N, C-alpha and C positions, 0 to 999 in steps of 0.2 A: 546411536543417533542422539544428538544433543537436544536440549529443550527448544532451542531456536529452530532447529531443523524440523522438529515435530510441529511446532507452531507454523512454520512455513508450509508444510504439507497440508495442515488443516486449513490454512489460508487459501491455498489453491483449490482444495476440494469443497470446502463449505465456508466461504468467507462471512456469511451472515451469522454464524455462531460465535464470532469473535467480537470483542469490544474494541473501541478505537485505540486504546493504548497498545493492545496486542498487534493491531494492524500497523501502527506506527513502528513498533519494533521490527516487524517483518520488512517493511519498506526500507528502513535504515539498513537492515541486514543485506538487502538486495542491492544497495548502492544509491538509494535516494538520499538527498540532503533536505533536512527540514528547514523551512524558511518561515519565520513567524510573520504573520500578516495582521492587519488591524481586525479587531473584533473576534468573532468566533471562527473565522476561516484559517486553515493551516495550509500552506503551500509546500509541495514536495517537488524538487528538481531532480532530474536524472540526465546524465550527459547524452544519452541516446534518444531522448525525447525532444521534440520541437517545442512543445508547450508544457506548462506546469500542471501538476496534478493538484487540484484544490479540493479540500474536504472541509465542509462546515461541521464543527463539533459543538454539540450542545449537551451539557450534563455528562461529560466524559464519554460520549458515544456519538455515533453518526448514523444516518439512515442506511438501510440495507442497500439501497441503490448505489451509494458511494462505496460500500464494501465490495459489491459485485464488480463495479466499474474499475476499482483499483486492482482487483484480482485479474480482470480481463487485460489490463495494461501490462501487468507483470507477466502474464502468460504470453502476451504478444512479444515482449522483450526477450523472454526465454527462447521463443520460437525463432526470432531474428538472429539471436546469438548462435543458435544451433545450426542455422543455415550457413553461417560464415565459415 
C-alpha cells in the first residue's frame, strides 16, 4: 500500500486527524481539480459533482466541519461509482 493510499484510508475513516495539505493531496488523488479563488477559500471541482467543494483555509488548516464534509462527499462519489 502506497503512502497516498494510506492517507486516503485515514481520510475516509478519521478526516479530522488530517491537516489541510493532506486533504488536498487526497482530493487531487481522487480526481478533484484545485481551482484557486480569492482570499482564503479554495475550490475543488469534480466532473461528477454539480457544485464545487469550497474549503476556507486559515493558517494551513481548515475547520473539522469541512474535513468531515469533504470526506462525506468523497464517500458519496465512491458509492455512486460502485452502483454503476
